[in-house]
N, C-alpha and C positions, 0 to 999 in steps of 0.2 A: 730239235736237235741241232747241235753246232756243226760247222763244216768238218768234213772228215769223220763222219759219224760211224759208230759201230753198227754193223749189219748182222752180227751173230757172234757166238762165242769165238773170240780170237781173231775176228775179221774187222778190218777198218778199210774203208774205200773212199776214193776221191776221183770223180770223173773229170778228166782233163783232155781237152782238144779231141773229143770223140773217143778217147781210150779210157778203159776202166782199170785204174791202178789200185791194187789192193795189197795189204800186208796181212799176214796171218802167222800164227805159230807154226813152226816146223813140225812135221809128222814123220813117222818112220818110212812112209812111202816117198819122202823127199830125199832119201839118203843117196840114191844114185845120182840125182841132180847135183847135190852138194859136193860129192866126190868129184864129179866132172868139172864143176865150177872152180873149186880150189886147185885143181890140177891143170887148169887151162894155162898155157904159156903166157897169155896176155893178162892174166890175173895174178899168178903166183908172185911176180916181183913186188907187188904192192901189198901183199899180206903182211901182217905183223909177225914178228919173230916167234910169238907164242900161239899163233893161230893154228887151230886144228887142221890137219891135212890128211890124215888117214881115216879109213872107214870106221874103225872102233872109236876114235876120238870124236868124230862127228856124231856118231850114234849116242855117245855119252852126253854130248851137248843137247841133243834133242830130248833125251830123257830128263835132264836137269831142267830144261825150259818148261817141260810139262809138270814137273813135280814141285817147282818153286817159282811160280809165274810172276810174283811181285818183286823178286830179287834178281831174276835172271831171265833172259829171253833170247831166243833165236827165231827170226822171222824170215819167211819167204816172201819176196816181192813177186807179184804176178801182174802181167799186162794182158787184159782181156782173157784171163784164165790161164795164161801160159806162164810158167815159171821163168823169171827174168833175173833174179838176183837174191841176195841174202843180206841181212843186217842183224845187229844184236845189241844188247846192253847187259850190264851187270851193276848191282848196287855197289857204290863206292863208299857211301856213308849213310847208314840207315837213319841215324839220329837226325842228321841235317838234310835228309832226303836228296842225296846226290846220286845220280846215275852216271856211269861211264859208258859211252857209246863206242861200239867197235864192230869189226867184221863186215863192214859195208863192202859188197862186191857185186857188180852188175855184169852179167854175161856180155861179151863183146857184141853179140847179135843185137843187143838192145841199147848200146851206147849211142850218144849223140841225140837222144830223144828226151833228155831231162827226166828220165825215169827215176834216177836216184834222188833228184831234187824233190819230186812229189812224194816218193816213199819216205824220205827223211822228214818231211813236214807231217806226214801221217804218224810216224813213230814219235815225233815230238809231242803231238797231241795225245797219243795213247799213253805216254809216260807221265805227262803233266796233268792232263784232265782226268784220265781214268785211274792211274796208279798213284797219283799224288806227289810225284817228284817235284822238287822246287828248283833244282839246278841240273842241267845236262852238260856233260863235258866230254871232250875227246882230244886225241893227240894224233898228229899226222907227221910222217917223215918229211923233213924239209925238202927233199927232192921231189915230193909228190905235189907239184903245183896244181895239178888238176883237182886233186882232192881238197886243197886249200880254197880254191875258187868255189868249189861246190859248197863247202862249209859256210863261206861268207854269203853266198846266194840264198841259203836257207835260214839265215838269221843268226848264225853263231858269230860271236865277237872274238877276235884274236886277242889273247891275254898275255902271251909271252912265249919264250923259247927255252927248252932244256938244251943247253949247249953240250954237244958231243955226248949225248946220253946213251946212244945205242950202237953196239958193234955189229956191223952188217956188211957182208961181202968185202971183208978185209979193210974196213975203214970205220971211223967213228962218225955217227950221223946225229944231227940236231933233231929234236922233236918239237913241233909247233903246237901250242896249246890253244884250244878254242872252248868257249862255253856259251850257254844260253840259260837265262833264268825265267821263272814263271812270268815276271812282269813284261818280258819281251813278247808274250803271246796274249791273245784275247781270251782270258779265262773268266767265265761268269763269277760274280762275287760270291754267290751262294756255294758254288762248287769249291772255290778257294777257301771259304770259311770252313766247310766240312773237312777238307784235307788238313787245314791248320789245327782244327779241333782234335783230329785224330793224332796229329803230331804231339800236341800237348798231353793228350790222354796217355800216350806211350811213354812220354817223359815222366809222368806221374807214376806209372807202373814201375819205372826204373828207380825212382827216388823214394817212393812211398809217401810223398807229400801231395795231397789232392787239392790243396787250396787253389793253385793256379787254374785248375780245370773249371771250377765253379764260376770264375769270372767270365767265362765264355757264354754263359746263359743270361738271359734277361731276368729282371727281378721277379717277374711272374711266370717264368718258364715252366714247362711240364716235361718230365722225363718219364717215359712209359716203356713197358716191356711186353712182348707177346711171345708165348711159348714157355715162359717160366712164371712161377707164382711169386712175383715181387712187384712192388709199386702199385699204381703210379705215384710219382712224387711231384707235388705242386709247389712251385716257388723255389728260389735259390737256396734258402736255408734248408728246406727239406731235401733238396738234391745234395747239398754238402753233407748233411747228416747221413744220407744213404751211402755215399762213398766212404765216409769215415767208418761206418758200421760194417760194410761188406765190400771192400775194394776189389776190383778186378785183379787177377794175378797173371795176366798175359797181355802182350801187346796186340793191337789190332792191325790187320793188313786189309787194304782195299783193292778189290779186283776190278771195279768199274763203277762209273757213275752215270746217272741220267737225270734229266729235268722233266717234271710233270707239273705244269702250272707253276705254282709258287713253291713247289716241293722238290727237294733233291733226294734221289734214291741211290744208295750205294750198296753194292754187294760186298760183304765183309767176311773175313775169317780171322783165325788166330795164328800168331807167329809160330807156335809150336807145331801146327799142322798147316804149313804155308800153301798147300795146294788144295785145301778143302774149304768150300764155302760154308759158313756157319749160319748166315741169315742176311737180313737187310737192315740198313739204317735209313729212316725216313725223317728228313729234317726240314723245318721251315725256320726262316730267320726274320728278324726285325732290327733295323738299324745296326747291322753288322754283328748281331749276337743271336744265339739260338733261342727261338721262341718255343719250339716244340721238337722233341726228339723221341721217335719211336724206334726201339731196337727189337727186331724179331729174331727168334731162334728157330731155325728150320732144318736142322741137321737130319739127314735121312729122308 
């Protein structure tokens, strides 16, 4: 497994300096903590203008994070099992795999320990390696120099400034733009290949043209299915004919990936039911192309 590995559904951990820092999806039993955190006088001034502040709005965010986990997320940061902060993301551009990061807030009791730095790195890997995002971006109020230093420490590049973009506390404020792309992280080639393949698959669903997808397979590749009576298909020509005859009608979403020997295993679902796992994709590659792809159907 790679550093910052998943330890269970929704959990990512990284032991640092004797502390166990984890991020996990928010749950309903986190609601009291979230209300306290966003109401804290040392946290409130740094929240974005659209940040949820009341109990009902925060509860709605938790529900959305559970129901659409590949497009939206609210995460609790824990230090040695104790709630320490919150962070989140929302899809900015699904086609180009861009996520907007937001809502980072660490409780004052845990500041000065670089908790936010380690949590941010874990979220980066969760979004890029597990969910397949290619670009992560965020925006920081110009007066929040502490947050800008944090962004630069964890690998984000400053890309520009939105001049006088936000009306806040009786004045116009600049927004400073930061971003990170997959090439800035150490992503295994086979995991990157799988996510790129899924991206092309989804573009083919949108356009109805399946020719670009076939180019991602080796000449002698095999495409097989488990749980449905179709295939297997041996060779690029047979795979092309299969997609022409019976093309998928929905986009794929990836919930997480793992490596087992020379195989990548991804948990996948369909965009029309974004919170439901449909099965697994098991892929092996050769020379940067797919040599074998097994797609399982395991609903229920």
